[in-house]
All heavy atoms as TSV, in Angstrom:
chain	resi	resn	atom	element	x	y	z
A	1	MET	N	N	-36.195	-53.561	-36.571
A	1	MET	CA	C	-35.460	-54.317	-35.521
A	1	MET	C	C	-34.898	-53.205	-34.576
A	1	MET	O	O	-34.394	-52.201	-35.055
A	1	MET	CB	C	-34.361	-55.042	-36.110
A	1	MET	CG	C	-34.842	-56.234	-37.071
A	1	MET	SD	S	-35.696	-57.583	-36.147
A	1	MET	CE	C	-34.402	-58.252	-35.106
A	2	ASN	N	N	-35.083	-53.416	-33.355
A	2	ASN	CA	C	-34.391	-52.572	-32.324
A	2	ASN	C	C	-33.333	-53.380	-31.809
A	2	ASN	O	O	-33.568	-54.344	-30.949
A	2	ASN	CB	C	-35.283	-52.111	-31.326
A	2	ASN	CG	C	-34.683	-51.133	-30.321
A	2	ASN	OD1	O	-33.616	-50.588	-30.554
A	2	ASN	ND2	N	-35.139	-51.152	-29.081
A	3	GLN	N	N	-32.096	-53.119	-32.054
A	3	GLN	CA	C	-30.907	-53.826	-31.535
A	3	GLN	C	C	-30.129	-52.787	-30.797
A	3	GLN	O	O	-28.908	-52.515	-31.074
A	3	GLN	CB	C	-30.157	-54.558	-32.666
A	3	GLN	CG	C	-30.964	-55.508	-33.334
A	3	GLN	CD	C	-30.266	-56.162	-34.504
A	3	GLN	OE1	O	-29.552	-55.463	-35.292
A	3	GLN	NE2	N	-30.417	-57.414	-34.623
A	4	GLY	N	N	-30.738	-52.037	-29.812
A	4	GLY	CA	C	-30.038	-51.088	-28.971
A	4	GLY	C	C	-30.226	-49.703	-29.536
A	4	GLY	O	O	-29.856	-48.755	-28.870
A	5	TYR	N	N	-30.860	-49.501	-30.737
A	5	TYR	CA	C	-31.050	-48.122	-31.297
A	5	TYR	C	C	-31.922	-47.228	-30.257
A	5	TYR	O	O	-31.606	-46.124	-29.943
A	5	TYR	CB	C	-31.703	-48.241	-32.597
A	5	TYR	CG	C	-31.892	-46.884	-33.319
A	5	TYR	CD1	C	-30.951	-46.155	-33.831
A	5	TYR	CD2	C	-33.221	-46.402	-33.403
A	5	TYR	CE1	C	-31.165	-44.856	-34.407
A	5	TYR	CE2	C	-33.446	-45.146	-33.897
A	5	TYR	CZ	C	-32.432	-44.394	-34.420
A	5	TYR	OH	O	-32.654	-43.222	-35.051
A	6	VAL	N	N	-33.013	-47.875	-29.844
A	6	VAL	CA	C	-33.780	-47.188	-28.791
A	6	VAL	C	C	-33.425	-47.947	-27.475
A	6	VAL	O	O	-33.863	-48.968	-27.184
A	6	VAL	CB	C	-35.327	-47.443	-29.067
A	6	VAL	CG1	C	-36.128	-46.766	-28.005
A	6	VAL	CG2	C	-35.717	-46.810	-30.428
A	7	SER	N	N	-32.630	-47.182	-26.735
A	7	SER	CA	C	-31.895	-47.912	-25.621
A	7	SER	C	C	-32.965	-48.249	-24.382
A	7	SER	O	O	-32.760	-49.164	-23.728
A	7	SER	CB	C	-30.871	-46.929	-25.014
A	7	SER	OG	O	-31.301	-45.802	-24.627
A	8	ASP	N	N	-34.096	-47.520	-24.448
A	8	ASP	CA	C	-35.153	-47.780	-23.344
A	8	ASP	C	C	-36.385	-48.443	-23.926
A	8	ASP	O	O	-37.429	-48.321	-23.444
A	8	ASP	CB	C	-35.526	-46.504	-22.644
A	8	ASP	CG	C	-35.968	-45.431	-23.611
A	8	ASP	OD1	O	-35.938	-45.532	-24.797
A	8	ASP	OD2	O	-36.268	-44.324	-23.097
A	9	GLY	N	N	-36.246	-49.273	-25.039
A	9	GLY	CA	C	-37.217	-50.011	-25.567
A	9	GLY	C	C	-36.826	-51.489	-25.617
A	9	GLY	O	O	-35.735	-51.824	-25.389
A	10	HIS	N	N	-37.772	-52.336	-25.973
A	10	HIS	CA	C	-37.474	-53.791	-26.063
A	10	HIS	C	C	-36.573	-54.135	-27.175
A	10	HIS	O	O	-36.620	-53.345	-28.171
A	10	HIS	CB	C	-38.794	-54.620	-26.036
A	10	HIS	CG	C	-39.444	-54.619	-27.387
A	10	HIS	ND1	N	-40.201	-53.537	-27.815
A	10	HIS	CD2	C	-39.372	-55.526	-28.394
A	10	HIS	CE1	C	-40.602	-53.873	-29.031
A	10	HIS	NE2	N	-40.150	-55.050	-29.436
A	11	ASP	N	N	-35.841	-55.092	-27.058
A	11	ASP	CA	C	-35.008	-55.489	-28.273
A	11	ASP	C	C	-35.725	-56.512	-29.159
A	11	ASP	O	O	-36.500	-57.245	-28.757
A	11	ASP	CB	C	-33.735	-56.163	-27.703
A	11	ASP	CG	C	-32.695	-55.245	-27.101
A	11	ASP	OD1	O	-32.700	-54.106	-27.564
A	11	ASP	OD2	O	-32.014	-55.685	-26.162
A	12	GLY	N	N	-35.326	-56.456	-30.399
A	12	GLY	CA	C	-35.868	-57.497	-31.368
A	12	GLY	C	C	-36.865	-56.733	-32.335
A	12	GLY	O	O	-36.757	-55.541	-32.507
A	13	ALA	N	N	-37.691	-57.552	-32.950
A	13	ALA	CA	C	-38.615	-56.992	-34.013
A	13	ALA	C	C	-39.622	-56.102	-33.439
A	13	ALA	O	O	-40.126	-56.351	-32.342
A	13	ALA	CB	C	-39.267	-58.261	-34.702
A	14	ASN	N	N	-39.876	-54.977	-34.112
A	14	ASN	CA	C	-40.759	-54.014	-33.644
A	14	ASN	C	C	-42.126	-54.053	-34.383
A	14	ASN	O	O	-43.068	-53.701	-33.770
A	14	ASN	CB	C	-40.178	-52.556	-33.740
A	14	ASN	CG	C	-39.045	-52.417	-32.753
A	14	ASN	OD1	O	-39.041	-53.021	-31.779
A	14	ASN	ND2	N	-38.241	-51.467	-33.072
A	15	HIS	N	N	-42.157	-54.371	-35.762
A	15	HIS	CA	C	-43.242	-54.348	-36.455
A	15	HIS	C	C	-43.297	-55.469	-37.484
A	15	HIS	O	O	-42.280	-55.946	-37.884
A	15	HIS	CB	C	-43.277	-52.977	-37.299
A	15	HIS	CG	C	-43.580	-51.701	-36.502
A	15	HIS	ND1	N	-42.694	-51.050	-35.875
A	15	HIS	CD2	C	-44.796	-51.183	-36.273
A	15	HIS	CE1	C	-43.207	-50.029	-35.273
A	15	HIS	NE2	N	-44.578	-50.039	-35.530
A	16	LEU	N	N	-44.572	-55.825	-37.847
A	16	LEU	CA	C	-44.815	-56.743	-38.998
A	16	LEU	C	C	-45.690	-55.957	-39.978
A	16	LEU	O	O	-46.565	-55.346	-39.432
A	16	LEU	CB	C	-45.613	-57.912	-38.441
A	16	LEU	CG	C	-46.117	-58.921	-39.521
A	16	LEU	CD1	C	-44.917	-59.666	-40.277
A	16	LEU	CD2	C	-47.027	-59.938	-38.839
A	17	ALA	N	N	-45.332	-55.962	-41.136
A	17	ALA	CA	C	-46.046	-55.051	-42.180
A	17	ALA	C	C	-46.494	-55.906	-43.420
A	17	ALA	O	O	-45.877	-56.848	-43.664
A	17	ALA	CB	C	-45.009	-54.011	-42.669
A	18	PHE	N	N	-47.583	-55.399	-43.942
A	18	PHE	CA	C	-48.037	-55.911	-45.257
A	18	PHE	C	C	-48.155	-54.727	-46.134
A	18	PHE	O	O	-48.666	-53.712	-45.819
A	18	PHE	CB	C	-49.479	-56.475	-45.016
A	18	PHE	CG	C	-50.220	-56.967	-46.249
A	18	PHE	CD1	C	-49.765	-58.163	-46.879
A	18	PHE	CD2	C	-51.167	-56.166	-46.855
A	18	PHE	CE1	C	-50.405	-58.527	-48.067
A	18	PHE	CE2	C	-51.772	-56.532	-48.118
A	18	PHE	CZ	C	-51.366	-57.690	-48.664
A	19	ARG	N	N	-47.631	-54.874	-47.302
A	19	ARG	CA	C	-47.636	-53.828	-48.343
A	19	ARG	C	C	-48.075	-54.403	-49.669
A	19	ARG	O	O	-47.586	-55.507	-50.063
A	19	ARG	CB	C	-46.195	-53.285	-48.446
A	19	ARG	CG	C	-46.088	-52.132	-49.503
A	19	ARG	CD	C	-44.696	-51.705	-49.562
A	19	ARG	NE	N	-44.599	-50.779	-50.785
A	19	ARG	CZ	C	-43.625	-50.195	-51.195
A	19	ARG	NH1	N	-42.397	-50.516	-50.689
A	19	ARG	NH2	N	-43.587	-49.482	-52.310
A	20	MET	N	N	-48.803	-53.517	-50.441
A	20	MET	CA	C	-49.101	-53.933	-51.804
A	20	MET	C	C	-49.012	-52.710	-52.613
A	20	MET	O	O	-49.295	-51.614	-52.206
A	20	MET	CB	C	-50.462	-54.582	-51.910
A	20	MET	CG	C	-51.655	-53.801	-51.650
A	20	MET	SD	S	-53.122	-54.834	-51.943
A	20	MET	CE	C	-54.400	-53.671	-51.538
A	21	GLY	N	N	-48.704	-52.878	-53.908
A	21	GLY	CA	C	-48.479	-51.717	-54.719
A	21	GLY	C	C	-48.729	-52.057	-56.188
A	21	GLY	O	O	-48.895	-53.313	-56.658
A	22	THR	N	N	-48.925	-51.043	-57.024
A	22	THR	CA	C	-49.129	-51.167	-58.353
A	22	THR	C	C	-48.370	-50.154	-59.220
A	22	THR	O	O	-48.172	-48.991	-58.645
A	22	THR	CB	C	-50.549	-51.366	-58.781
A	22	THR	OG1	O	-50.743	-51.683	-60.205
A	22	THR	CG2	C	-51.309	-50.056	-58.538
A	23	GLU	N	N	-48.132	-50.318	-60.429
A	23	GLU	CA	C	-47.457	-49.377	-61.282
A	23	GLU	C	C	-48.091	-49.441	-62.670
A	23	GLU	O	O	-48.497	-50.400	-63.066
A	23	GLU	CB	C	-45.989	-49.671	-61.359
A	23	GLU	CG	C	-45.197	-48.532	-62.182
A	23	GLU	CD	C	-43.592	-48.862	-62.238
A	23	GLU	OE1	O	-43.105	-49.163	-61.027
A	23	GLU	OE2	O	-43.111	-48.741	-63.313
A	24	TYR	N	N	-48.222	-48.189	-63.170
A	24	TYR	CA	C	-48.854	-48.120	-64.599
A	24	TYR	C	C	-47.990	-47.259	-65.407
A	24	TYR	O	O	-47.729	-45.987	-65.090
A	24	TYR	CB	C	-50.324	-47.481	-64.367
A	24	TYR	CG	C	-50.919	-47.277	-65.711
A	24	TYR	CD1	C	-51.432	-48.292	-66.513
A	24	TYR	CD2	C	-51.001	-46.006	-66.284
A	24	TYR	CE1	C	-52.072	-48.138	-67.714
A	24	TYR	CE2	C	-51.677	-45.797	-67.496
A	24	TYR	CZ	C	-52.139	-46.882	-68.203
A	24	TYR	OH	O	-52.729	-46.712	-69.416
A	25	ALA	N	N	-47.600	-47.792	-66.535
A	25	ALA	CA	C	-46.741	-47.070	-67.535
A	25	ALA	C	C	-47.643	-46.234	-68.361
A	25	ALA	O	O	-48.534	-46.681	-69.120
A	25	ALA	CB	C	-45.946	-48.024	-68.421
A	26	ILE	N	N	-47.454	-44.879	-68.256
A	26	ILE	CA	C	-48.215	-43.962	-69.169
A	26	ILE	C	C	-47.546	-43.833	-70.513
A	26	ILE	O	O	-48.224	-43.760	-71.555
A	26	ILE	CB	C	-48.191	-42.519	-68.551
A	26	ILE	CG1	C	-49.094	-42.596	-67.150
A	26	ILE	CG2	C	-48.762	-41.528	-69.456
A	26	ILE	CD1	C	-48.930	-41.358	-66.415
A	27	SER	N	N	-46.239	-43.868	-70.574
A	27	SER	CA	C	-45.426	-43.954	-71.809
A	27	SER	C	C	-44.160	-44.706	-71.512
A	27	SER	O	O	-44.067	-45.220	-70.453
A	27	SER	CB	C	-45.158	-42.517	-72.273
A	27	SER	OG	O	-44.207	-41.893	-71.418
A	28	GLU	N	N	-43.307	-44.703	-72.493
A	28	GLU	CA	C	-42.003	-45.425	-72.344
A	28	GLU	C	C	-41.174	-44.769	-71.156
A	28	GLU	O	O	-40.268	-45.509	-70.577
A	28	GLU	CB	C	-41.312	-45.416	-73.563
A	28	GLU	CG	C	-40.141	-46.425	-73.686
A	28	GLU	CD	C	-39.582	-46.586	-75.065
A	28	GLU	OE1	O	-40.288	-46.925	-76.016
A	28	GLU	OE2	O	-38.391	-46.359	-75.231
A	29	SER	N	N	-41.341	-43.437	-70.895
A	29	SER	CA	C	-40.474	-42.796	-69.979
A	29	SER	C	C	-41.233	-42.306	-68.646
A	29	SER	O	O	-40.640	-41.736	-67.894
A	29	SER	CB	C	-39.723	-41.690	-70.634
A	29	SER	OG	O	-40.729	-40.754	-71.185
A	30	VAL	N	N	-42.495	-42.483	-68.680
A	30	VAL	CA	C	-43.279	-41.902	-67.529
A	30	VAL	C	C	-44.302	-43.122	-66.937
A	30	VAL	O	O	-44.936	-43.782	-67.649
A	30	VAL	CB	C	-44.237	-40.736	-67.951
A	30	VAL	CG1	C	-45.001	-40.159	-66.767
A	30	VAL	CG2	C	-43.281	-39.628	-68.487
A	31	ALA	N	N	-44.245	-43.177	-65.654
A	31	ALA	CA	C	-45.133	-44.132	-65.030
A	31	ALA	C	C	-45.643	-43.506	-63.773
A	31	ALA	O	O	-45.153	-42.657	-63.090
A	31	ALA	CB	C	-44.323	-45.445	-64.699
A	32	THR	N	N	-46.821	-44.059	-63.304
A	32	THR	CA	C	-47.372	-43.686	-61.960
A	32	THR	C	C	-47.270	-44.930	-61.098
A	32	THR	O	O	-47.330	-46.084	-61.633
A	32	THR	CB	C	-48.757	-43.127	-62.047
A	32	THR	OG1	O	-49.561	-44.223	-62.619
A	32	THR	CG2	C	-48.874	-41.927	-62.939
A	33	TYR	N	N	-47.304	-44.679	-59.845
A	33	TYR	CA	C	-47.336	-45.892	-58.878
A	33	TYR	C	C	-48.251	-45.530	-57.710
A	33	TYR	O	O	-48.410	-44.301	-57.332
A	33	TYR	CB	C	-45.878	-46.216	-58.526
A	33	TYR	CG	C	-45.237	-45.310	-57.774
A	33	TYR	CD1	C	-45.277	-45.212	-56.397
A	33	TYR	CD2	C	-44.264	-44.346	-58.329
A	33	TYR	CE1	C	-44.592	-44.226	-55.647
A	33	TYR	CE2	C	-43.575	-43.337	-57.717
A	33	TYR	CZ	C	-43.826	-43.302	-56.329
A	33	TYR	OH	O	-43.088	-42.394	-55.546
A	34	LEU	N	N	-48.676	-46.588	-57.022
A	34	LEU	CA	C	-49.504	-46.475	-55.770
A	34	LEU	C	C	-49.002	-47.605	-54.881
A	34	LEU	O	O	-48.838	-48.687	-55.341
A	34	LEU	CB	C	-50.938	-46.607	-56.153
A	34	LEU	CG	C	-51.918	-46.790	-54.939
A	34	LEU	CD1	C	-52.010	-45.439	-54.167
A	34	LEU	CD2	C	-53.298	-47.206	-55.466
A	35	HIS	N	N	-48.967	-47.377	-53.603
A	35	HIS	CA	C	-48.685	-48.399	-52.626
A	35	HIS	C	C	-49.461	-48.107	-51.337
A	35	HIS	O	O	-49.686	-46.933	-51.052
A	35	HIS	CB	C	-47.219	-48.660	-52.330
A	35	HIS	CG	C	-46.675	-48.038	-51.106
A	35	HIS	ND1	N	-45.944	-46.881	-51.148
A	35	HIS	CD2	C	-46.800	-48.350	-49.887
A	35	HIS	CE1	C	-45.557	-46.592	-49.950
A	35	HIS	NE2	N	-46.115	-47.365	-49.174
A	36	LEU	N	N	-49.973	-49.063	-50.734
A	36	LEU	CA	C	-50.692	-49.168	-49.476
A	36	LEU	C	C	-50.062	-50.010	-48.647
A	36	LEU	O	O	-49.648	-51.103	-49.011
A	36	LEU	CB	C	-52.193	-49.481	-49.743
A	36	LEU	CG	C	-52.975	-48.796	-50.895
A	36	LEU	CD1	C	-54.263	-49.560	-51.159
A	36	LEU	CD2	C	-53.240	-47.353	-50.389
A	37	ALA	N	N	-49.942	-49.669	-47.281
A	37	ALA	CA	C	-49.208	-50.587	-46.419
A	37	ALA	C	C	-49.944	-50.369	-45.003
A	37	ALA	O	O	-50.466	-49.347	-44.603
A	37	ALA	CB	C	-47.794	-50.209	-46.219
A	38	HIS	N	N	-49.858	-51.401	-44.250
A	38	HIS	CA	C	-50.239	-51.469	-42.734
A	38	HIS	C	C	-49.190	-52.147	-41.964
A	38	HIS	O	O	-48.643	-53.214	-42.363
A	38	HIS	CB	C	-51.570	-52.161	-42.640
A	38	HIS	CG	C	-52.081	-52.012	-41.149
A	38	HIS	ND1	N	-52.681	-50.711	-40.745
A	38	HIS	CD2	C	-52.113	-52.804	-40.182
A	38	HIS	CE1	C	-52.938	-50.978	-39.454
A	38	HIS	NE2	N	-52.577	-52.185	-39.101
A	39	SER	N	N	-48.920	-51.603	-40.834
A	39	SER	CA	C	-47.811	-52.206	-40.027
A	39	SER	C	C	-48.418	-52.355	-38.617
A	39	SER	O	O	-49.039	-51.462	-38.048
A	39	SER	CB	C	-46.640	-51.157	-39.927
A	39	SER	OG	O	-45.565	-51.653	-39.209
A	40	TRP	N	N	-48.101	-53.586	-38.013
A	40	TRP	CA	C	-48.577	-53.927	-36.740
A	40	TRP	C	C	-47.421	-53.884	-35.802
A	40	TRP	O	O	-46.381	-54.517	-35.992
A	40	TRP	CB	C	-49.177	-55.288	-36.717
A	40	TRP	CG	C	-50.436	-55.414	-37.457
A	40	TRP	CD1	C	-51.713	-55.214	-37.044
A	40	TRP	CD2	C	-50.595	-55.746	-38.864
A	40	TRP	NE1	N	-52.782	-55.337	-38.030
A	40	TRP	CE2	C	-52.006	-55.700	-39.195
A	40	TRP	CE3	C	-49.722	-55.984	-39.913
A	40	TRP	CZ2	C	-52.427	-55.947	-40.464
A	40	TRP	CZ3	C	-50.186	-56.325	-41.141
A	40	TRP	CH2	C	-51.606	-56.249	-41.397
A	41	ALA	N	N	-47.581	-53.270	-34.581
A	41	ALA	CA	C	-46.553	-53.202	-33.603
A	41	ALA	C	C	-46.464	-54.559	-32.926
A	41	ALA	O	O	-47.427	-55.254	-32.660
A	41	ALA	CB	C	-46.898	-52.142	-32.547
A	42	LEU	N	N	-45.255	-55.006	-32.583
A	42	LEU	CA	C	-44.962	-56.301	-31.926
A	42	LEU	C	C	-44.403	-56.083	-30.476
A	42	LEU	O	O	-43.499	-55.237	-30.385
A	42	LEU	CB	C	-43.924	-57.140	-32.794
A	42	LEU	CG	C	-44.400	-57.524	-34.153
A	42	LEU	CD1	C	-43.275	-58.258	-34.844
A	42	LEU	CD2	C	-45.701	-58.330	-34.164
A	43	ASP	N	N	-44.901	-56.864	-29.516
A	43	ASP	CA	C	-44.210	-56.859	-28.274
A	43	ASP	C	C	-44.175	-55.423	-27.594
A	43	ASP	O	O	-43.142	-55.192	-26.947
A	43	ASP	CB	C	-42.872	-57.533	-28.316
A	43	ASP	CG	C	-43.014	-59.023	-28.666
A	43	ASP	OD1	O	-44.096	-59.625	-28.396
A	43	ASP	OD2	O	-42.132	-59.523	-29.350
A	44	ARG	N	N	-45.101	-54.609	-27.742
A	44	ARG	CA	C	-45.117	-53.329	-27.162
A	44	ARG	C	C	-45.086	-53.411	-25.563
A	44	ARG	O	O	-45.928	-54.215	-24.975
A	44	ARG	CB	C	-46.226	-52.479	-27.619
A	44	ARG	CG	C	-46.280	-51.051	-26.947
A	44	ARG	CD	C	-47.427	-50.254	-27.562
A	44	ARG	NE	N	-47.342	-48.806	-27.282
A	44	ARG	CZ	C	-47.970	-48.311	-26.132
A	44	ARG	NH1	N	-48.720	-49.057	-25.383
A	44	ARG	NH2	N	-47.952	-47.042	-25.948
A	45	ASP	N	N	-44.257	-52.750	-24.876
A	45	ASP	CA	C	-44.241	-52.811	-23.417
A	45	ASP	C	C	-44.316	-51.281	-23.003
A	45	ASP	O	O	-43.377	-50.554	-23.071
A	45	ASP	CB	C	-42.866	-53.360	-22.968
A	45	ASP	CG	C	-42.800	-53.387	-21.420
A	45	ASP	OD1	O	-43.646	-52.821	-20.683
A	45	ASP	OD2	O	-41.900	-54.104	-20.974
A	46	ALA	N	N	-45.534	-50.906	-22.605
A	46	ALA	CA	C	-45.831	-49.502	-22.259
A	46	ALA	C	C	-45.059	-48.981	-21.136
A	46	ALA	O	O	-44.990	-47.861	-20.844
A	46	ALA	CB	C	-47.357	-49.337	-22.005
A	47	SER	N	N	-44.411	-49.963	-20.325
A	47	SER	CA	C	-43.613	-49.548	-19.113
A	47	SER	C	C	-42.283	-49.013	-19.659
A	47	SER	O	O	-41.495	-48.328	-18.815
A	47	SER	CB	C	-43.498	-50.581	-18.159
A	47	SER	OG	O	-42.717	-51.625	-18.665
A	48	LEU	N	N	-41.867	-49.292	-20.832
A	48	LEU	CA	C	-40.646	-48.796	-21.384
A	48	LEU	C	C	-40.794	-47.534	-22.159
A	48	LEU	O	O	-41.607	-47.535	-23.122
A	48	LEU	CB	C	-39.970	-49.805	-22.301
A	48	LEU	CG	C	-39.615	-51.161	-21.730
A	48	LEU	CD1	C	-39.176	-52.219	-22.755
A	48	LEU	CD2	C	-38.455	-50.968	-20.629
A	49	PRO	N	N	-40.210	-46.365	-21.835
A	49	PRO	CA	C	-40.440	-45.140	-22.536
A	49	PRO	C	C	-40.281	-45.292	-23.994
A	49	PRO	O	O	-40.926	-44.628	-24.759
A	49	PRO	CB	C	-39.371	-44.119	-21.900
A	49	PRO	CG	C	-39.112	-44.694	-20.586
A	49	PRO	CD	C	-39.251	-46.278	-20.748
A	50	GLY	N	N	-39.322	-45.991	-24.459
A	50	GLY	CA	C	-38.927	-46.188	-25.903
A	50	GLY	C	C	-40.080	-46.860	-26.617
A	50	GLY	O	O	-40.107	-46.852	-27.854
A	51	ASP	N	N	-40.948	-47.591	-26.005
A	51	ASP	CA	C	-41.999	-48.412	-26.585
A	51	ASP	C	C	-43.281	-47.622	-26.653
A	51	ASP	O	O	-44.317	-48.013	-27.247
A	51	ASP	CB	C	-42.196	-49.674	-25.920
A	51	ASP	CG	C	-41.331	-50.794	-26.359
A	51	ASP	OD1	O	-40.300	-50.442	-27.037
A	51	ASP	OD2	O	-41.477	-51.922	-25.978
A	52	ARG	N	N	-43.395	-46.525	-25.996
A	52	ARG	CA	C	-44.658	-45.681	-25.982
A	52	ARG	C	C	-45.258	-45.327	-27.344
A	52	ARG	O	O	-46.415	-45.094	-27.478
A	52	ARG	CB	C	-44.518	-44.504	-24.984
A	52	ARG	CG	C	-44.470	-44.904	-23.591
A	52	ARG	CD	C	-44.579	-43.864	-22.484
A	52	ARG	NE	N	-44.306	-44.375	-21.361
A	52	ARG	CZ	C	-43.519	-43.804	-20.381
A	52	ARG	NH1	N	-42.966	-42.642	-20.679
A	52	ARG	NH2	N	-43.260	-44.394	-19.206
A	53	GLN	N	N	-44.300	-45.036	-28.193
A	53	GLN	CA	C	-44.790	-44.556	-29.575
A	53	GLN	C	C	-44.836	-45.784	-30.467
A	53	GLN	O	O	-45.066	-45.641	-31.699
A	53	GLN	CB	C	-43.879	-43.623	-30.104
A	53	GLN	CG	C	-43.990	-42.290	-29.344
A	53	GLN	CD	C	-43.013	-41.146	-29.890
A	53	GLN	OE1	O	-42.224	-41.388	-30.791
A	53	GLN	NE2	N	-43.137	-39.938	-29.462
A	54	LEU	N	N	-44.666	-46.999	-30.076
A	54	LEU	CA	C	-44.750	-48.168	-30.847
A	54	LEU	C	C	-46.209	-48.633	-31.093
A	54	LEU	O	O	-46.823	-49.154	-30.190
A	54	LEU	CB	C	-43.920	-49.364	-30.275
A	54	LEU	CG	C	-43.775	-50.678	-30.921
A	54	LEU	CD1	C	-43.042	-50.457	-32.265
A	54	LEU	CD2	C	-42.997	-51.649	-30.069
A	55	VAL	N	N	-46.761	-48.275	-32.242
A	55	VAL	CA	C	-48.211	-48.366	-32.468
A	55	VAL	C	C	-48.453	-48.983	-33.819
A	55	VAL	O	O	-47.559	-48.999	-34.682
A	55	VAL	CB	C	-48.944	-47.089	-32.313
A	55	VAL	CG1	C	-48.911	-46.535	-30.890
A	55	VAL	CG2	C	-48.368	-45.963	-33.299
A	56	ASP	N	N	-49.702	-49.435	-34.071
A	56	ASP	CA	C	-50.105	-49.891	-35.440
A	56	ASP	C	C	-50.244	-48.642	-36.318
A	56	ASP	O	O	-50.694	-47.531	-35.784
A	56	ASP	CB	C	-51.434	-50.658	-35.343
A	56	ASP	CG	C	-51.309	-51.874	-34.573
A	56	ASP	OD1	O	-50.224	-52.423	-34.200
A	56	ASP	OD2	O	-52.436	-52.475	-34.296
A	57	PHE	N	N	-49.946	-48.677	-37.560
A	57	PHE	CA	C	-50.117	-47.579	-38.448
A	57	PHE	C	C	-50.258	-48.000	-39.890
A	57	PHE	O	O	-49.816	-49.067	-40.298
A	57	PHE	CB	C	-49.153	-46.476	-38.386
A	57	PHE	CG	C	-47.697	-46.904	-38.676
A	57	PHE	CD1	C	-47.326	-46.565	-40.027
A	57	PHE	CD2	C	-46.882	-47.556	-37.806
A	57	PHE	CE1	C	-45.982	-46.945	-40.473
A	57	PHE	CE2	C	-45.654	-47.946	-38.262
A	57	PHE	CZ	C	-45.218	-47.698	-39.502
A	58	SER	N	N	-50.971	-47.114	-40.594
A	58	SER	CA	C	-51.196	-47.368	-42.055
A	58	SER	C	C	-50.583	-46.207	-42.829
A	58	SER	O	O	-50.560	-45.057	-42.316
A	58	SER	CB	C	-52.630	-47.473	-42.440
A	58	SER	OG	O	-53.277	-48.545	-41.827
A	59	HIS	N	N	-50.127	-46.454	-44.114
A	59	HIS	CA	C	-49.550	-45.409	-44.952
A	59	HIS	C	C	-49.891	-45.744	-46.360
A	59	HIS	O	O	-50.087	-46.796	-46.739
A	59	HIS	CB	C	-48.246	-44.884	-44.599
A	59	HIS	CG	C	-47.274	-46.065	-44.722
A	59	HIS	ND1	N	-46.476	-46.161	-45.837
A	59	HIS	CD2	C	-46.740	-46.981	-43.907
A	59	HIS	CE1	C	-45.651	-47.243	-45.720
A	59	HIS	NE2	N	-45.856	-47.690	-44.585
A	60	ALA	N	N	-49.805	-44.641	-47.205
A	60	ALA	CA	C	-50.018	-44.875	-48.651
A	60	ALA	C	C	-49.131	-43.834	-49.403
A	60	ALA	O	O	-48.719	-42.787	-48.796
A	60	ALA	CB	C	-51.451	-44.722	-49.020
A	61	SER	N	N	-48.795	-44.128	-50.578
A	61	SER	CA	C	-48.141	-43.161	-51.385
A	61	SER	C	C	-48.591	-43.289	-52.860
A	61	SER	O	O	-49.071	-44.336	-53.334
A	61	SER	CB	C	-46.560	-43.267	-51.354
A	61	SER	OG	O	-46.172	-44.495	-52.040
A	62	LEU	N	N	-48.560	-42.173	-53.501
A	62	LEU	CA	C	-48.954	-42.074	-54.943
A	62	LEU	C	C	-47.910	-41.155	-55.620
A	62	LEU	O	O	-47.444	-40.176	-55.061
A	62	LEU	CB	C	-50.211	-41.409	-55.084
A	62	LEU	CG	C	-50.806	-41.088	-56.509
A	62	LEU	CD1	C	-50.975	-42.404	-57.190
A	62	LEU	CD2	C	-52.085	-40.346	-56.394
A	63	GLY	N	N	-47.305	-41.614	-56.715
A	63	GLY	CA	C	-46.185	-40.822	-57.309
A	63	GLY	C	C	-46.026	-41.025	-58.806
A	63	GLY	O	O	-46.771	-41.873	-59.429
A	64	MET	N	N	-45.145	-40.269	-59.305
A	64	MET	CA	C	-44.852	-40.512	-60.753
A	64	MET	C	C	-43.241	-40.676	-60.892
A	64	MET	O	O	-42.494	-40.204	-60.079
A	64	MET	CB	C	-45.148	-39.131	-61.461
A	64	MET	CG	C	-46.544	-38.988	-61.731
A	64	MET	SD	S	-46.946	-37.576	-62.851
A	64	MET	CE	C	-47.160	-38.486	-64.254
A	65	GLN	N	N	-42.992	-41.462	-61.819
A	65	GLN	CA	C	-41.568	-41.775	-62.112
A	65	GLN	C	C	-41.241	-41.413	-63.642
A	65	GLN	O	O	-42.055	-41.745	-64.444
A	65	GLN	CB	C	-41.316	-43.300	-61.878
A	65	GLN	CG	C	-40.014	-43.723	-62.179
A	65	GLN	CD	C	-39.969	-45.246	-61.878
A	65	GLN	OE1	O	-40.456	-45.764	-60.974
A	65	GLN	NE2	N	-39.212	-45.984	-62.775
A	66	PHE	N	N	-40.225	-40.645	-63.677
A	66	PHE	CA	C	-39.677	-40.215	-64.953
A	66	PHE	C	C	-38.307	-40.809	-65.325
A	66	PHE	O	O	-37.483	-40.883	-64.397
A	66	PHE	CB	C	-39.580	-38.688	-65.081
A	66	PHE	CG	C	-40.760	-37.976	-64.744
A	66	PHE	CD1	C	-41.115	-37.523	-63.435
A	66	PHE	CD2	C	-41.702	-37.683	-65.713
A	66	PHE	CE1	C	-42.226	-36.852	-63.127
A	66	PHE	CE2	C	-42.852	-36.963	-65.381
A	66	PHE	CZ	C	-43.112	-36.665	-64.126
A	67	SER	N	N	-38.145	-41.337	-66.486
A	67	SER	CA	C	-36.917	-41.924	-66.924
A	67	SER	C	C	-36.432	-41.143	-68.086
A	67	SER	O	O	-37.212	-40.713	-69.095
A	67	SER	CB	C	-37.120	-43.396	-67.424
A	67	SER	OG	O	-37.563	-44.080	-66.348
A	68	PHE	N	N	-35.124	-40.733	-68.111
A	68	PHE	CA	C	-34.614	-40.053	-69.306
A	68	PHE	C	C	-33.092	-40.377	-69.521
A	68	PHE	O	O	-32.518	-41.049	-68.577
A	68	PHE	CB	C	-34.744	-38.638	-69.142
A	68	PHE	CG	C	-34.384	-37.965	-67.867
A	68	PHE	CD1	C	-33.052	-37.514	-67.597
A	68	PHE	CD2	C	-35.362	-37.898	-66.749
A	68	PHE	CE1	C	-32.726	-36.981	-66.416
A	68	PHE	CE2	C	-34.927	-37.392	-65.557
A	68	PHE	CZ	C	-33.737	-36.919	-65.421
């Protein structure tokens, strides 16, 4: 949400995102995880400097979690 944070961009929702992930327990104290996500830009107005970098993008992460 842009509620004045980017003063020269449109106000309101900036992105709509879809994310999915999974986790796998290797042991009682160690797990791995993966997530994939895609985000769509909403109401981009190229005439506003703050909206020029408002684009669709994808990202992913892979990691390990340790509990002790």
